[in-house]
N, C-alpha and C positions, 0 to 999 in steps of 0.2 A: 339242937339242930332242927330245922324246919323240914316237915315231911310233905312232899308234893302231893301224895295221895290224900293226906288229911286235908290239904288245901283244896283238892278237887271235891272231896266229900262235903266240905264246908262252902263250896261254890266260890271260893276265892280265886280259883284258877279254872279256866274253861277246859272242858274235855268233850270229845265226841261221844256223848252218853247214848247208850242203847237201852238200858233198863235200870230203874231205881226201885228199891224196896226199902222197908224199914231198917233192915240190918246190913244191906249190901247195895253196891252200885256196880254197873258194868259199863265199860267204855272201850273204844277202839285204841289199840296200842299205837303210839306215834312212830314206832320202828317195827312194822309188821314183819314177822318171819314166815307168814303163810298168807294165802289169799284172804282168809278171814282170821284176824288175830285180835281177840278181845281179852280184856282183863276183868276178872270178877274180884272185887275188893270189899272186905268187911269195913263197915264204918268205924268199928272199934280198932284202934291202933294196936297192933301186935307186930313187933319187928320181923319175926320169921318163925318157921316151924320150931326152931330151937328155943323160942321164947314162949311156946304154948304151955298153958297150965291145965290141970285137970278140968277146971271150970270152963275151958274153951272147947271141950270135946263136942258139945252140942252145936256150937257155932260153926265148927268145921264140917260137921255133918250137914248142917243147913247150907253151908257154902257150896257143897257138892250138888245139893238139890237146886240151889239158885243157878249154878252153872248149867244144869240140865234145862232149866227154864229159859235161860239166855239162848242156849243152842236151839231150842224149839222156836223161840221168837225170831231167830235169825235163819230159820229153815235149814239148819245144818243136819244132813242125814248121817254124817259120821264126823267125829271130831276127836281131838286129843286134848287131855287135861294135863297141865304141868305146873308144878310148884318148884321153884328154885330156892335153895337154902344157902345163904352165905355167899360172899364174893367168889369163893372158889367153886361154888355150885351154880354160879351164873346169876345170882340175885343182885340187881342193880339198885332197887329202891328198898329201903328198910321199913317196909310195911307189907305184911303178908298179903299175897295175891295169887290168884289162880289164872294161868294162861289158858284160854280156850282157843284152840287152833283148828281151823277147818279149811276145806278145799279138797282138791284131789289128793289121794293118799300119797302120791309121789312128792307132792309139794308141802306136806306137813311132816 
């Protein structure tokens, strides 16, 4: 099955990119749930948190630091980080990603 996030990573599909680094990309969510709704995505394909291996521990720590960098670049003073796991947990795309939600507290 084709992964939309892998296609975005490979630039086969356009996205409203906000930041790119060696291991990660960040872009605006096409269905925002907050005034600022960004997705931080590892370039490495991992389906979900349930598919993480011990070797991915460093990558996940780096993902949090990347999210912090994205939030700073977007001038977010406060924000929420969210990872959905599985369909019943709200995950729509089978490629691990971190939602960065910002705006007024009542709106996120």
